[in-house]
PASEBA-1860 file (N, C-alpha, C; in nm, 3 decimals):
! residues 221
1> MFRLILAL> -2.483/3.582/-4.852/-2.457/3.524/-4.698/-2.482/3.361/-4.698 ~ -2.587/3.330/-4.793/-2.619/3.216/-4.830/-2.528/3.141/-4.853 ~ -2.449/3.158/-4.935/-2.282/3.105/-5.031/-2.185/3.103/-4.936 ~ -2.133/3.197/-4.842/-2.052/3.217/-4.705/-2.064/3.118/-4.645 ~ -2.228/3.095/-4.593/-2.220/2.983/-4.528/-2.249/2.891/-4.538 ~ -2.259/2.844/-4.688/-2.267/2.699/-4.716/-2.099/2.651/-4.765 ~ -2.045/2.755/-4.811/-1.863/2.764/-4.797/-1.800/2.697/-4.692 ~ -1.853/2.758/-4.609/-1.812/2.705/-4.404/-1.844/2.549/-4.442
9> FLLATPAA> -1.987/2.519/-4.467/-2.028/2.414/-4.415/-1.954/2.288/-4.540 ~ -1.933/2.358/-4.639/-1.863/2.255/-4.755/-1.707/2.228/-4.717 ~ -1.660/2.295/-4.586/-1.509/2.320/-4.562/-1.507/2.197/-4.421 ~ -1.646/2.176/-4.385/-1.671/2.048/-4.262/-1.749/1.929/-4.328 ~ -1.736/1.881/-4.420/-1.757/1.799/-4.511/-1.649/1.688/-4.512 ~ -1.697/1.559/-4.501/-1.643/1.432/-4.500/-1.540/1.462/-4.635 ~ -1.600/1.534/-4.778/-1.520/1.503/-4.897/-1.384/1.603/-4.815 ~ -1.402/1.736/-4.806/-1.332/1.824/-4.765/-1.205/1.779/-4.674
17> AQEAPSPA> -1.254/1.658/-4.565/-1.158/1.656/-4.444/-1.093/1.551/-4.491 ~ -1.126/1.481/-4.578/-1.020/1.324/-4.633/-0.860/1.397/-4.625 ~ -0.764/1.305/-4.626/-0.634/1.369/-4.626/-0.553/1.217/-4.672 ~ -0.551/1.244/-4.848/-0.453/1.141/-4.837/-0.313/1.144/-4.824 ~ -0.238/1.044/-4.820/-0.090/1.099/-4.757/-0.007/1.161/-4.871 ~ 0.091/1.249/-4.811/0.120/1.375/-4.907/0.268/1.304/-4.968 ~ 0.299/1.366/-5.054/0.410/1.294/-5.107/0.550/1.262/-5.016 ~ 0.535/1.322/-4.951/0.660/1.341/-4.820/0.625/1.264/-4.750
25> EIAAYTGL> 0.520/1.216/-4.680/0.483/1.116/-4.624/0.500/0.940/-4.697 ~ 0.446/0.971/-4.857/0.491/0.799/-4.925/0.628/0.801/-4.916 ~ 0.742/0.911/-4.906/0.876/0.908/-4.947/0.905/0.828/-4.848 ~ 0.830/0.884/-4.710/0.908/0.813/-4.585/0.861/0.655/-4.560 ~ 0.725/0.616/-4.636/0.716/0.486/-4.586/0.767/0.371/-4.610 ~ 0.783/0.286/-4.540/0.845/0.136/-4.541/0.792/0.010/-4.513 ~ 0.818/-0.093/-4.465/0.753/-0.206/-4.458/0.602/-0.208/-4.489 ~ 0.502/-0.219/-4.391/0.327/-0.230/-4.447/0.293/-0.126/-4.537
33> HRAAYDGN> 0.323/-0.019/-4.446/0.281/0.123/-4.559/0.303/0.119/-4.706 ~ 0.452/0.125/-4.700/0.523/0.090/-4.843/0.443/-0.002/-4.908 ~ 0.419/-0.146/-4.854/0.415/-0.264/-4.942/0.239/-0.206/-4.964 ~ 0.151/-0.154/-4.902/0.006/-0.118/-4.941/0.036/-0.018/-5.020 ~ 0.100/0.053/-5.021/0.149/0.184/-5.142/0.102/0.110/-5.231 ~ 0.205/0.036/-5.240/0.269/-0.013/-5.403/0.207/-0.093/-5.439 ~ 0.098/-0.173/-5.349/-0.020/-0.307/-5.403/0.111/-0.384/-5.415 ~ 0.174/-0.441/-5.310/0.283/-0.538/-5.336/0.243/-0.658/-5.214
41> VAAIRQLI> 0.132/-0.705/-5.313/0.055/-0.807/-5.245/0.145/-0.926/-5.149 ~ 0.265/-0.959/-5.227/0.362/-1.091/-5.143/0.455/-1.003/-5.048 ~ 0.542/-0.905/-5.102/0.563/-0.814/-4.987/0.449/-0.828/-4.853 ~ 0.376/-0.765/-4.869/0.242/-0.770/-4.762/0.240/-0.884/-4.697 ~ 0.246/-1.005/-4.754/0.228/-1.163/-4.666/0.381/-1.202/-4.667 ~ 0.433/-1.155/-4.656/0.603/-1.198/-4.611/0.624/-1.106/-4.474 ~ 0.581/-0.973/-4.496/0.599/-0.869/-4.379/0.513/-0.950/-4.256 ~ 0.367/-0.957/-4.276/0.287/-1.038/-4.195/0.357/-1.170/-4.146
49> TEGADVNV> 0.424/-1.260/-4.247/0.455/-1.384/-4.189/0.572/-1.334/-4.056 ~ 0.667/-1.201/-4.112/0.775/-1.229/-4.017/0.749/-1.137/-3.904 ~ 0.606/-1.135/-3.877/0.540/-1.056/-3.784/0.525/-0.868/-3.779 ~ 0.508/-0.826/-3.834/0.514/-0.703/-3.858/0.362/-0.654/-3.850 ~ 0.354/-0.558/-3.763/0.209/-0.506/-3.701/0.096/-0.466/-3.786 ~ 0.012/-0.523/-3.811/-0.086/-0.529/-3.979/-0.132/-0.453/-3.913 ~ -0.153/-0.361/-3.840/-0.229/-0.254/-3.799/-0.180/-0.110/-3.781 ~ -0.012/-0.121/-3.751/0.083/-0.045/-3.790/0.013/0.109/-3.808
57> RDRRRRTP> 0.048/0.223/-3.751/-0.043/0.344/-3.790/0.137/0.434/-3.818 ~ 0.102/0.539/-3.900/0.156/0.654/-3.962/0.131/0.805/-3.870 ~ 0.179/0.855/-3.896/0.183/1.004/-3.844/0.047/1.072/-3.774 ~ -0.018/1.026/-3.913/-0.167/1.029/-3.927/-0.299/0.943/-3.907 ~ -0.215/0.832/-3.825/-0.323/0.715/-3.796/-0.341/0.656/-3.864 ~ -0.317/0.650/-4.015/-0.367/0.564/-4.131/-0.305/0.444/-4.108 ~ -0.365/0.303/-4.109/-0.298/0.164/-4.095/-0.286/0.149/-4.263 ~ -0.187/0.011/-4.277/-0.199/0.012/-4.410/-0.306/0.002/-4.508
65> TIVAAFRS> -0.418/-0.063/-4.430/-0.526/-0.091/-4.536/-0.620/0.039/-4.556 ~ -0.604/0.169/-4.474/-0.652/0.309/-4.489/-0.530/0.356/-4.631 ~ -0.405/0.317/-4.628/-0.337/0.350/-4.731/-0.372/0.253/-4.860 ~ -0.351/0.156/-4.828/-0.448/0.056/-4.943/-0.590/0.147/-5.026 ~ -0.648/0.183/-4.973/-0.773/0.234/-4.989/-0.754/0.367/-5.068 ~ -0.684/0.435/-5.032/-0.636/0.577/-5.081/-0.595/0.550/-5.213 ~ -0.541/0.408/-5.254/-0.461/0.377/-5.348/-0.531/0.259/-5.429 ~ -0.665/0.285/-5.389/-0.747/0.188/-5.474/-0.707/0.058/-5.490
73> KDAALKAL> -0.618/-0.041/-5.392/-0.548/-0.161/-5.394/-0.584/-0.248/-5.357 ~ -0.752/-0.304/-5.430/-0.800/-0.404/-5.390/-0.737/-0.559/-5.346 ~ -0.648/-0.584/-5.381/-0.536/-0.703/-5.358/-0.486/-0.671/-5.262 ~ -0.405/-0.560/-5.233/-0.344/-0.573/-5.124/-0.430/-0.534/-4.993 ~ -0.551/-0.461/-5.026/-0.663/-0.464/-4.930/-0.707/-0.607/-4.828 ~ -0.694/-0.681/-4.951/-0.785/-0.826/-4.981/-0.672/-0.887/-4.864 ~ -0.543/-0.901/-4.890/-0.405/-0.972/-4.847/-0.445/-0.890/-4.659 ~ -0.413/-0.761/-4.648/-0.389/-0.737/-4.534/-0.508/-0.785/-4.433
81> AEGGADMN> -0.643/-0.788/-4.519/-0.728/-0.860/-4.420/-0.720/-0.990/-4.384 ~ -0.692/-1.061/-4.476/-0.645/-1.211/-4.461/-0.534/-1.236/-4.357 ~ -0.451/-1.081/-4.318/-0.357/-1.114/-4.253/-0.379/-1.069/-4.087 ~ -0.496/-1.031/-4.066/-0.580/-1.013/-3.901/-0.583/-0.827/-3.920 ~ -0.599/-0.735/-4.036/-0.576/-0.628/-4.035/-0.728/-0.596/-3.985 ~ -0.719/-0.509/-3.870/-0.884/-0.431/-3.837/-0.914/-0.362/-3.954 ~ -1.008/-0.412/-4.040/-1.103/-0.349/-4.125/-1.207/-0.237/-4.070 ~ -1.193/-0.199/-3.973/-1.278/-0.108/-3.892/-1.208/0.036/-3.859
89> AQDEVGYD> -1.054/0.011/-3.863/-0.998/0.147/-3.800/-1.017/0.255/-3.882 ~ -0.970/0.384/-3.807/-1.038/0.500/-3.864/-0.896/0.572/-3.843 ~ -0.870/0.688/-3.932/-0.732/0.748/-3.913/-0.784/0.870/-3.826 ~ -0.673/0.973/-3.804/-0.692/1.102/-3.731/-0.837/1.166/-3.799 ~ -0.911/1.141/-3.880/-0.976/1.268/-3.908/-1.096/1.200/-3.937 ~ -1.101/1.061/-3.896/-1.217/0.957/-3.899/-1.251/0.907/-4.014 ~ -1.176/0.861/-4.088/-1.174/0.814/-4.237/-1.188/0.650/-4.214 ~ -1.232/0.560/-4.219/-1.221/0.445/-4.245/-1.205/0.375/-4.417
97> VVTIAAVA> -1.187/0.223/-4.428/-1.179/0.209/-4.583/-1.339/0.218/-4.670 ~ -1.427/0.182/-4.554/-1.558/0.226/-4.690/-1.568/0.358/-4.681 ~ -1.574/0.417/-4.555/-1.578/0.600/-4.629/-1.464/0.608/-4.720 ~ -1.350/0.568/-4.730/-1.255/0.644/-4.812/-1.310/0.619/-4.959 ~ -1.366/0.500/-4.979/-1.409/0.417/-5.077/-1.499/0.522/-5.143 ~ -1.603/0.542/-5.067/-1.746/0.608/-5.070/-1.712/0.742/-5.112 ~ -1.588/0.811/-5.032/-1.608/0.986/-5.113/-1.540/0.984/-5.268 ~ -1.431/0.812/-5.313/-1.366/0.829/-5.405/-1.507/0.767/-5.539
105> GDADLMSL> -1.600/0.733/-5.466/-1.695/0.688/-5.581/-1.634/0.545/-5.620 ~ -1.570/0.465/-5.570/-1.538/0.318/-5.571/-1.590/0.201/-5.564 ~ -1.709/0.197/-5.599/-1.807/0.138/-5.559/-1.792/-0.004/-5.544 ~ -1.686/-0.093/-5.613/-1.601/-0.217/-5.605/-1.549/-0.232/-5.507 ~ -1.435/-0.136/-5.459/-1.366/-0.139/-5.351/-1.434/-0.148/-5.221 ~ -1.525/-0.044/-5.244/-1.606/-0.063/-5.084/-1.682/-0.163/-5.043 ~ -1.779/-0.257/-5.141/-1.833/-0.428/-5.193/-1.699/-0.428/-5.102 ~ -1.594/-0.422/-5.178/-1.493/-0.593/-5.118/-1.488/-0.531/-4.959
113> ALDLGNRP> -1.399/-0.411/-4.923/-1.412/-0.349/-4.769/-1.525/-0.436/-4.689 ~ -1.671/-0.403/-4.747/-1.754/-0.438/-4.646/-1.769/-0.610/-4.640 ~ -1.723/-0.678/-4.763/-1.757/-0.830/-4.781/-1.619/-0.874/-4.636 ~ -1.534/-0.795/-4.660/-1.386/-0.798/-4.551/-1.409/-0.805/-4.427 ~ -1.485/-0.716/-4.401/-1.549/-0.702/-4.235/-1.610/-0.571/-4.211 ~ -1.529/-0.483/-4.318/-1.536/-0.319/-4.286/-1.710/-0.271/-4.253 ~ -1.748/-0.262/-4.124/-1.911/-0.245/-4.088/-1.966/-0.101/-4.163 ~ -2.076/-0.164/-4.245/-2.178/-0.017/-4.315/-2.242/0.078/-4.197
121> DLIHTNWD> -2.223/0.057/-4.092/-2.271/0.136/-4.004/-2.195/0.225/-3.901 ~ -2.096/0.162/-3.963/-1.988/0.288/-3.903/-1.996/0.439/-3.842 ~ -1.983/0.466/-3.690/-1.953/0.609/-3.703/-1.863/0.728/-3.712 ~ -1.809/0.794/-3.764/-1.684/0.821/-3.780/-1.664/0.908/-3.639 ~ -1.552/0.929/-3.608/-1.465/0.980/-3.470/-1.511/1.104/-3.445 ~ -1.478/1.168/-3.593/-1.440/1.346/-3.534/-1.563/1.413/-3.639 ~ -1.672/1.343/-3.689/-1.742/1.396/-3.744/-1.871/1.402/-3.769 ~ -1.894/1.272/-3.687/-2.010/1.197/-3.628/-2.060/1.164/-3.745
129> GTALIAAS> -2.049/1.137/-3.866/-2.064/1.088/-3.974/-2.108/0.942/-4.059 ~ -2.119/0.943/-4.138/-2.137/0.808/-4.160/-2.050/0.748/-4.326 ~ -2.040/0.679/-4.441/-2.024/0.679/-4.548/-2.130/0.705/-4.612 ~ -2.280/0.689/-4.576/-2.382/0.693/-4.686/-2.381/0.824/-4.678 ~ -2.389/0.936/-4.529/-2.371/1.046/-4.555/-2.301/1.140/-4.672 ~ -2.149/1.064/-4.649/-2.048/1.154/-4.756/-2.081/1.107/-4.884 ~ -2.147/0.986/-4.921/-2.154/0.962/-5.093/-2.275/1.005/-5.127 ~ -2.382/1.014/-5.018/-2.498/1.140/-5.047/-2.463/1.273/-5.105
137> ELGHVEVV> -2.386/1.312/-5.032/-2.360/1.455/-5.061/-2.300/1.492/-5.161 ~ -2.198/1.374/-5.215/-2.121/1.388/-5.342/-2.207/1.279/-5.444 ~ -2.316/1.245/-5.459/-2.404/1.178/-5.584/-2.346/1.082/-5.593 ~ -2.283/0.982/-5.523/-2.227/0.856/-5.604/-2.312/0.765/-5.593 ~ -2.425/0.734/-5.707/-2.531/0.652/-5.647/-2.491/0.506/-5.640 ~ -2.420/0.513/-5.708/-2.397/0.311/-5.718/-2.321/0.296/-5.601 ~ -2.280/0.369/-5.506/-2.197/0.324/-5.385/-2.376/0.376/-5.294 ~ -2.415/0.471/-5.286/-2.538/0.458/-5.184/-2.631/0.389/-5.197
145> RRLVAAGS> -2.633/0.296/-5.342/-2.738/0.181/-5.346/-2.667/0.086/-5.260 ~ -2.570/0.062/-5.292/-2.483/-0.085/-5.211/-2.475/-0.064/-5.086 ~ -2.465/0.057/-5.002/-2.491/0.109/-4.852/-2.633/0.067/-4.792 ~ -2.729/0.129/-4.876/-2.787/0.069/-4.814/-2.866/-0.042/-4.831 ~ -2.821/-0.095/-4.922/-2.860/-0.262/-4.904/-2.783/-0.309/-4.817 ~ -2.668/-0.240/-4.759/-2.586/-0.345/-4.656/-2.638/-0.289/-4.561 ~ -2.725/-0.187/-4.498/-2.768/-0.151/-4.375/-2.730/-0.037/-4.320 ~ -2.669/0.040/-4.415/-2.562/0.182/-4.340/-2.717/0.266/-4.272
153> PLDHINNL> -2.705/0.307/-4.157/-2.810/0.390/-4.105/-2.826/0.531/-4.178 ~ -3.007/0.519/-4.235/-3.055/0.586/-4.367/-3.073/0.735/-4.265 ~ -3.089/0.725/-4.122/-3.179/0.862/-4.036/-3.056/0.924/-3.962 ~ -2.928/0.839/-3.962/-2.806/0.909/-3.875/-2.795/1.070/-3.900 ~ -2.783/1.091/-3.794/-2.722/1.252/-3.807/-2.597/1.307/-3.755 ~ -2.541/1.388/-3.847/-2.419/1.397/-3.813/-2.377/1.510/-3.742 ~ -2.252/1.602/-3.737/-2.216/1.716/-3.611/-2.276/1.831/-3.689 ~ -2.373/1.845/-3.789/-2.364/1.913/-3.876/-2.563/1.958/-3.839
161> GWTALLEA> -2.567/1.838/-3.800/-2.729/1.806/-3.774/-2.816/1.736/-3.894 ~ -2.741/1.687/-4.017/-2.792/1.690/-4.146/-2.778/1.516/-4.138 ~ -2.899/1.459/-4.178/-2.908/1.298/-4.213/-2.846/1.273/-4.420 ~ -2.856/1.185/-4.456/-2.828/1.196/-4.620/-2.897/1.250/-4.674 ~ -2.986/1.249/-4.634/-3.094/1.282/-4.701/-3.099/1.461/-4.755 ~ -3.065/1.516/-4.629/-3.066/1.674/-4.608/-2.916/1.670/-4.700 ~ -2.848/1.607/-4.682/-2.699/1.614/-4.701/-2.721/1.632/-4.871 ~ -2.754/1.494/-4.889/-2.800/1.483/-5.109/-2.833/1.612/-5.137
169> VILGDGGP> -2.965/1.680/-5.040/-3.029/1.854/-5.147/-2.949/1.941/-5.096 ~ -2.907/1.959/-4.935/-2.814/2.090/-4.921/-2.672/2.108/-4.993 ~ -2.612/2.002/-4.985/-2.507/2.048/-5.064/-2.481/1.961/-5.200 ~ -2.583/1.894/-5.287/-2.569/1.833/-5.431/-2.634/1.997/-5.519 ~ -2.682/1.929/-5.600/-2.646/1.987/-5.706/-2.806/2.048/-5.742 ~ -2.841/1.892/-5.769/-3.011/1.906/-5.822/-2.986/1.842/-5.941 ~ -2.893/1.822/-5.980/-2.880/1.707/-6.143/-2.896/1.594/-6.123 ~ -2.870/1.478/-6.223/-2.951/1.372/-6.210/-2.893/1.259/-6.114
177> AHQETVRV> -2.767/1.324/-6.085/-2.668/1.186/-5.976/-2.749/1.218/-5.848 ~ -2.780/1.329/-5.821/-2.850/1.397/-5.654/-2.968/1.339/-5.654 ~ -3.059/1.382/-5.808/-3.189/1.253/-5.789/-3.218/1.180/-5.773 ~ -3.098/1.076/-5.852/-3.107/0.941/-5.790/-3.082/0.923/-5.680 ~ -2.967/1.004/-5.605/-2.917/0.959/-5.479/-3.068/0.949/-5.373 ~ -3.118/1.094/-5.413/-3.229/1.078/-5.334/-3.367/0.991/-5.328 ~ -3.382/0.917/-5.487/-3.443/0.824/-5.537/-3.423/0.735/-5.419 ~ -3.299/0.674/-5.441/-3.269/0.596/-5.364/-3.285/0.558/-5.197
185> LVDGGADR> -3.229/0.690/-5.136/-3.296/0.696/-5.000/-3.423/0.670/-4.986 ~ -3.488/0.791/-5.049/-3.644/0.764/-5.018/-3.737/0.593/-4.987 ~ -3.671/0.537/-5.142/-3.689/0.416/-5.170/-3.638/0.289/-5.043 ~ -3.516/0.348/-5.013/-3.466/0.241/-4.907/-3.536/0.317/-4.761 ~ -3.610/0.406/-4.775/-3.708/0.393/-4.612/-3.655/0.509/-4.526 ~ -3.592/0.614/-4.591/-3.497/0.748/-4.550/-3.632/0.809/-4.480 ~ -3.577/0.876/-4.332/-3.737/0.972/-4.310/-3.738/1.094/-4.359 ~ -3.806/1.146/-4.466/-3.832/1.274/-4.542/-3.858/1.399/-4.415
193> TIADRDGL> -3.854/1.380/-4.287/-3.964/1.432/-4.167/-3.825/1.519/-4.103 ~ -3.754/1.431/-4.114/-3.611/1.485/-4.022/-3.578/1.665/-4.071 ~ -3.619/1.717/-4.016/-3.524/1.857/-4.030/-3.425/1.896/-3.952 ~ -3.313/2.015/-4.011/-3.186/2.036/-3.981/-3.253/2.102/-3.866 ~ -3.102/2.190/-3.799/-3.153/2.237/-3.658/-3.200/2.374/-3.684 ~ -3.230/2.404/-3.830/-3.341/2.564/-3.826/-3.457/2.518/-3.881 ~ -3.477/2.363/-3.826/-3.612/2.331/-3.844/-3.672/2.312/-4.020 ~ -3.584/2.299/-4.102/-3.571/2.298/-4.255/-3.606/2.132/-4.288
201> TPMDHAKA> -3.696/2.102/-4.373/-3.691/1.934/-4.415/-3.607/1.941/-4.535 ~ -3.557/1.810/-4.594/-3.551/1.781/-4.699/-3.586/1.872/-4.831 ~ -3.739/1.876/-4.806/-3.848/1.922/-4.903/-3.769/2.071/-4.876 ~ -3.816/2.141/-4.786/-3.789/2.284/-4.761/-3.653/2.333/-4.840 ~ -3.572/2.261/-4.803/-3.410/2.290/-4.878/-3.441/2.257/-5.044 ~ -3.520/2.159/-5.095/-3.538/2.141/-5.244/-3.617/2.269/-5.295 ~ -3.699/2.330/-5.241/-3.801/2.421/-5.261/-3.722/2.497/-5.308 ~ -3.644/2.529/-5.204/-3.574/2.676/-5.177/-3.474/2.703/-5.272
209> RGFGEIVS> -3.393/2.599/-5.307/-3.329/2.575/-5.413/-3.324/2.583/-5.555 ~ -3.476/2.551/-5.586/-3.554/2.546/-5.741/-3.499/2.388/-5.772 ~ -3.492/2.298/-5.670/-3.501/2.154/-5.719/-3.607/2.062/-5.721 ~ -3.641/2.124/-5.885/-3.870/2.081/-5.912/-3.831/1.909/-5.905 ~ -3.711/1.825/-5.958/-3.722/1.699/-5.973/-3.701/1.677/-5.855 ~ -3.620/1.666/-5.737/-3.616/1.651/-5.596/-3.738/1.672/-5.537 ~ -3.822/1.795/-5.591/-3.911/1.798/-5.470/-4.046/1.692/-5.508 ~ -4.026/1.707/-5.647/-4.150/1.562/-5.681/-4.141/1.438/-5.639
217> ILAEN> -3.965/1.368/-5.612/-3.971/1.260/-5.556/-3.987/1.218/-5.380 ~ -3.956/1.403/-5.337/-3.989/1.383/-5.199/-4.108/1.363/-5.163 ~ -4.191/1.447/-5.257/-4.368/1.440/-5.250/-4.453/1.301/-5.299 ~ -4.381/1.245/-5.347/-4.415/1.084/-5.365/-4.449/0.988/-5.232 ~ -4.597/0.953/-5.281/-4.628/0.862/-5.090/-4.563/0.702/-5.128
END
């Protein structure tokens, strides 16, 4: 039963919800979406100079910046931002550039997005989560470290009733990456007493799953 419940939870998490452009969508791209996908900085600048809408949406409400993020096209992202793109735009499933980079484990792209004005505290429209929660689930330690330093809310609760710390324990595998993720969150000041909807804390979940190293981290003063 626990595995069934966990599988249902996994389907509702940000990593599962992410929707990169499909082959059919990519084939249909023109203008700034095409230039962003290709990482064609010269075309991006030319199109913006000619008056193209830098925040144009595809059928999934992806802006060119979001397409550039899915492709890890740093230079294209910068050119779009310089042309006035909304760096906090979200697609139809609530993804912005920082969260796309966080899920991909692309710390450098994420830091670039933050430098270009993407907010680290952005709350997402359809799962009420944050980039920090998504990265903590996946054990992307460097991303988590940079988000904590940038001021992402440590104790925000998403639509599953979980904080980043709860998600790192509940959906993590207890291995070195998730151990270090928990360490970064705890050292950053995450509240270890916040419980889920069943009243279970990160410590309760860590003990139940036999994550001894994480139990030790959570027990530290």
